[in-house]
C-alpha positions as CSV (number, residue, x, y, z in Angstrom):
1,M,-32.6,17.6,70.0
2,N,-34.0,14.2,69.0
3,A,-34.7,12.3,72.2
4,S,-34.7,9.0,70.3
5,A,-31.2,9.5,68.9
6,P,-29.0,6.5,69.5
7,P,-26.2,6.8,72.1
8,R,-22.7,7.5,71.0
9,S,-20.5,4.4,70.5
10,E,-17.5,6.3,71.8
11,P,-18.1,7.8,75.3
12,A,-16.9,11.4,75.8
13,W,-14.9,12.6,78.7
14,E,-17.0,13.3,81.8
15,D,-15.8,14.4,85.3
16,P,-16.2,11.6,87.7
17,R,-17.8,13.9,90.3
18,T,-20.7,14.5,87.8
19,V,-21.1,10.7,87.4
20,L,-21.2,10.2,91.1
21,K,-23.8,12.8,91.6
22,R,-25.9,11.4,88.8
23,H,-26.0,8.0,90.5
24,G,-26.4,9.4,94.0
25,L,-23.1,7.9,95.2
26,S,-20.0,9.0,97.1
27,P,-16.5,7.6,97.4
28,K,-16.1,4.7,99.8
29,K,-13.1,4.5,102.1
30,R,-13.3,0.7,102.5
31,F,-12.7,0.3,98.7
32,S,-9.9,3.0,98.7
33,Q,-11.9,5.0,96.1
34,N,-10.0,8.1,94.9
35,Y,-11.3,9.0,91.5
36,L,-8.9,10.5,88.9
37,V,-10.5,13.9,87.8
38,A,-7.5,15.3,85.9
39,R,-8.4,14.6,82.2
40,G,-4.8,15.1,81.0
41,V,-3.6,12.4,83.4
42,V,-6.3,10.0,82.2
43,E,-5.4,10.6,78.6
44,R,-1.7,10.0,79.3
45,I,-2.4,6.6,81.0
46,A,-4.7,5.6,78.1
47,D,-2.0,6.5,75.6
48,A,0.5,4.4,77.5
49,L,-1.9,1.4,77.4
50,C,-3.0,2.0,73.8
51,P,-0.4,4.0,72.0
52,R,-1.7,6.1,69.1
53,S,0.1,5.3,65.9
54,S,-0.1,6.4,62.2
55,E,0.4,2.8,61.3
56,I,-2.6,0.5,61.1
57,P,-2.5,-1.8,64.2
58,A,-2.7,-5.5,63.7
59,S,-5.6,-5.7,66.1
60,P,-7.0,-3.5,68.9
61,P,-5.7,-4.6,72.3
62,L,-7.6,-6.3,75.1
63,V,-7.0,-4.3,78.3
64,V,-7.8,-5.9,81.6
65,E,-8.7,-2.9,83.8
66,L,-8.4,-3.5,87.5
67,G,-10.9,-1.5,89.4
68,P,-12.5,0.6,86.6
69,G,-14.7,2.4,89.1
70,L,-16.9,5.0,87.3
71,G,-15.3,4.2,83.9
72,T,-13.1,7.3,83.6
73,L,-10.1,5.5,82.2
74,T,-12.4,2.9,80.6
75,S,-14.0,5.5,78.3
76,A,-10.6,6.8,77.2
77,L,-9.5,3.3,76.3
78,L,-12.8,2.7,74.4
79,R,-12.1,5.9,72.4
80,R,-8.8,4.3,71.4
81,D,-10.7,1.2,70.0
82,A,-9.5,-1.1,72.8
83,T,-11.6,-4.0,74.1
84,V,-11.8,-3.7,77.9
85,L,-12.5,-6.3,80.5
86,G,-13.2,-4.5,83.8
87,I,-12.7,-6.3,87.1
88,E,-14.6,-4.4,89.8
89,R,-15.1,-5.3,93.4
90,D,-17.7,-2.7,94.3
91,P,-21.3,-3.7,93.2
92,D,-22.3,-0.1,93.0
93,M,-19.5,0.6,90.5
94,V,-20.6,-2.4,88.4
95,M,-24.1,-0.9,88.4
96,V,-22.7,2.4,87.2
97,L,-20.6,0.8,84.5
98,H,-23.5,-1.2,83.2
99,A,-25.8,1.9,83.2
100,E,-23.2,4.2,81.4
101,F,-21.7,1.7,78.9
102,S,-24.2,-1.0,78.3
103,H,-24.5,0.0,74.6
104,I,-20.8,-0.6,74.0
105,S,-20.0,-4.2,73.1
106,R,-16.3,-3.8,73.5
107,L,-16.6,-3.5,77.3
108,T,-17.3,-6.5,79.6
109,V,-17.6,-5.9,83.4
110,Q,-17.2,-8.6,86.0
111,L,-17.7,-8.3,89.7
112,G,-14.5,-9.7,91.1
113,D,-11.3,-9.3,93.1
114,A,-8.3,-7.8,91.3
115,T,-6.0,-9.9,93.5
116,E,-7.4,-13.1,92.1
117,V,-7.5,-12.5,88.3
118,N,-6.4,-15.5,86.2
119,Y,-4.7,-13.9,83.3
120,R,-3.8,-17.2,81.7
121,D,-7.4,-18.1,81.5
122,I,-8.3,-14.7,80.0
123,S,-5.5,-15.0,77.5
124,R,-6.5,-18.5,76.5
125,D,-10.2,-17.6,76.1
126,S,-9.6,-14.3,74.3
127,D,-9.6,-13.8,70.5
128,H,-6.8,-11.1,71.0
129,A,-3.2,-11.9,70.4
130,S,-2.2,-10.3,73.7
131,I,-3.6,-8.7,76.8
132,T,-2.4,-5.6,78.7
133,V,-3.3,-4.7,82.3
134,G,-4.1,-1.3,83.6
135,G,-5.6,0.3,86.7
136,N,-5.3,2.5,89.8
137,L,-4.2,0.0,92.5
138,P,-5.6,0.4,96.0
139,Y,-2.6,0.6,98.4
140,A,-3.9,-2.2,100.7
141,V,-3.8,-4.8,98.0
142,T,-1.0,-3.6,95.8
143,G,1.4,-6.4,97.0
144,A,-1.2,-9.1,96.3
145,I,-1.9,-7.7,92.8
146,F,1.8,-7.7,92.0
147,R,2.2,-11.3,93.2
148,T,-0.6,-12.4,90.8
149,L,0.9,-10.4,87.9
150,C,4.3,-12.0,88.5
151,A,2.8,-15.5,88.6
152,H,1.1,-14.8,85.2
153,A,3.7,-12.7,83.5
154,S,4.0,-15.0,80.5
155,A,0.3,-14.4,79.7
156,I,0.4,-10.6,79.4
157,Q,2.1,-8.2,77.1
158,G,2.6,-5.6,79.8
159,A,1.0,-3.4,82.4
160,V,0.5,0.3,83.1
161,L,-0.4,0.9,86.7
162,M,-1.1,3.8,89.0
163,V,0.6,3.2,92.4
164,Q,1.6,5.2,95.4
165,K,4.9,7.0,94.8
166,E,6.6,5.1,97.5
167,V,5.7,1.8,95.7
168,R,7.1,3.3,92.5
169,D,10.3,4.0,94.4
170,R,10.5,0.4,95.6
171,L,9.9,-1.0,92.1
172,T,12.7,1.0,90.6
173,A,15.2,1.1,93.4
174,A,18.8,-0.2,92.8
175,P,20.5,-2.7,95.1
176,G,21.8,-0.9,98.2
177,N,19.1,1.7,98.1
178,K,16.9,2.0,101.2
179,N,13.8,1.4,99.0
180,Y,15.2,-1.8,97.5
181,G,13.4,-4.8,99.0
182,A,11.5,-8.0,98.4
183,L,8.9,-6.2,96.2
184,S,11.7,-4.8,94.0
185,V,13.3,-8.3,93.5
186,F,10.1,-10.3,93.0
187,V,8.6,-7.9,90.4
188,R,11.8,-7.3,88.5
189,A,12.6,-11.0,88.3
190,A,9.5,-11.2,86.0
191,F,9.3,-7.7,84.6
192,S,11.4,-4.6,83.8
193,A,9.9,-1.7,85.6
194,Q,9.8,1.9,84.3
195,S,8.5,5.0,86.0
196,L,6.4,7.0,83.5
197,F,5.3,10.1,85.5
198,I,4.2,11.4,88.9
199,V,0.5,12.2,89.6
200,P,-0.1,14.8,92.4
201,A,-2.8,14.2,95.0
202,S,-4.7,17.2,93.6
203,A,-5.5,15.1,90.5
204,F,-7.9,12.9,92.5
205,Y,-11.3,13.3,94.2
206,P,-11.1,13.0,97.1
207,A,-7.4,13.9,97.3
208,P,-5.3,11.2,98.9
209,K,-2.5,12.2,101.4
210,V,0.3,11.1,99.1
211,A,1.4,11.5,95.5
212,S,1.0,8.7,93.1
213,A,3.0,7.5,90.1
214,V,2.3,5.6,86.8
215,V,4.6,2.7,86.1
216,R,5.0,0.4,83.1
217,L,5.9,-3.3,83.6
218,T,7.2,-5.2,80.6
219,P,7.6,-9.0,80.9
220,R,11.1,-10.3,80.5
221,D,11.7,-12.6,77.6
222,A,12.9,-15.2,80.1
223,P,12.0,-14.7,83.8
224,L,15.0,-14.7,86.0
225,A,13.3,-17.0,88.5
226,K,10.8,-19.8,87.8
227,E,7.2,-19.3,88.5
228,T,5.5,-21.2,91.3
229,S,2.3,-23.1,90.8
230,G,-0.8,-21.8,92.5
231,A,-1.7,-25.4,93.3
232,T,1.1,-25.6,95.9
233,K,1.8,-23.5,99.0
234,E,5.5,-24.6,99.0
235,P,7.6,-21.5,98.2
236,S,10.3,-21.8,95.6
237,G,14.0,-21.5,96.5
238,F,13.9,-18.0,95.0
239,Q,11.0,-16.9,97.3
240,T,12.7,-18.5,100.3
241,V,16.0,-16.7,100.0
242,V,14.5,-13.3,99.1
243,R,12.1,-13.4,102.0
244,A,14.8,-14.5,104.4
245,A,17.2,-11.8,103.2
246,F,14.8,-8.9,103.7
247,E,13.0,-10.1,106.8
248,Q,16.4,-9.8,108.5
249,R,18.0,-7.3,106.1
250,R,20.6,-6.0,108.6
251,K,22.0,-9.5,109.0
252,T,24.5,-11.1,106.7
253,L,23.2,-13.5,104.1
254,R,24.8,-16.4,105.9
255,N,23.0,-15.6,109.2
256,A,19.7,-14.8,107.6
257,L,19.6,-18.0,105.5
258,S,21.0,-20.2,108.3
259,H,17.9,-19.2,110.3
260,V,15.9,-21.0,107.7
261,H,18.2,-24.0,107.1
262,P,21.9,-23.9,108.1
263,K,23.2,-26.8,106.0
264,R,21.3,-25.7,102.9
265,A,22.4,-22.1,103.4
266,A,26.0,-23.0,103.4
267,A,25.6,-25.3,100.3
268,A,23.6,-22.7,98.3
269,L,26.0,-19.9,99.0
270,A,29.0,-22.0,98.0
271,E,27.2,-23.2,94.8
272,S,26.1,-19.7,93.8
273,A,29.6,-18.2,94.6
274,I,28.0,-15.5,96.6
275,D,29.8,-14.2,99.6
276,G,27.7,-15.0,102.7
277,R,29.1,-12.0,104.5
278,R,27.1,-9.7,102.2
279,R,23.7,-8.4,103.2
280,G,20.8,-9.3,101.0
281,E,20.0,-5.7,100.2
282,T,23.3,-5.6,98.2
283,L,22.4,-8.5,95.8
284,S,21.1,-7.8,92.3
285,V,17.9,-9.5,91.1
286,E,20.1,-11.8,89.0
287,E,22.2,-12.8,92.0
288,F,19.0,-13.6,94.0
289,A,17.8,-15.8,91.1
290,R,21.1,-17.6,91.1
291,L,21.1,-18.1,94.9
292,G,17.5,-19.3,94.7
293,A,18.3,-21.9,92.1
294,A,21.3,-23.1,94.2
295,W,19.0,-23.3,97.3
296,E,16.6,-25.7,95.5
297,C,19.5,-27.9,94.3
298,A,21.3,-28.0,97.7
299,D,21.2,-31.1,99.8
300,S,18.7,-30.5,102.7
301,G,19.7,-33.6,104.6
């Protein structure tokens, strides 16, 4: 073999355990590191983010990968001609990514927090027509990542994310289902949510205690509830009524909302034509949006 041969521009599949051993590393619990070692699953996720097509694409996508880790999914995306921006919190993983992929110009890696990504800035500064988000979300920060995605839904084309199966169940639950809650409503006010497939614990190293699922989020043409500015801590009417309804989900809407503001609760229920004797868990996302809009317009005096 010629030792001076240039490295391949398209990285081949490599088992993450081999990469860990090469760099003298092991999974860190504090970063919730469970590496996907099932190649078939990796390829399915990459296909969902960058569909293969017989047609010539207008331009390869920009994928913002949250927590690329050792670059297992990253390499599959690069093999599909994607440009990848990896946001990685662990400095050791950043080191690995630079060592393994420094010869590939379509990959940029940033040390950063996946809960604080500004997708609008990325979209504005990118040469790509649209951006897609992908990644295996750590359970501890899943909610915070979804809040950021919802606040920036207009800036992204969609997302394909690995989450714990119970989170998938909450994202896709119908009103009245025990899994239907604030996360269901907040996410589906901005996106449609689709379950793609289940991933068993055996597909990871080390194996987690629960199964995971891959979900697709597609932004709605028009969000059901208005976005709130990151510059203010004041919640919108939509946020207020959803949180109140599910913090006290066994109470009627009238009682739950009156705990926040009795006069505004009565006015908002009347304006939205929603029966205050109902429980919040029975409202559709559209009804919550209507109630939130009425809450903002209601007289608080």
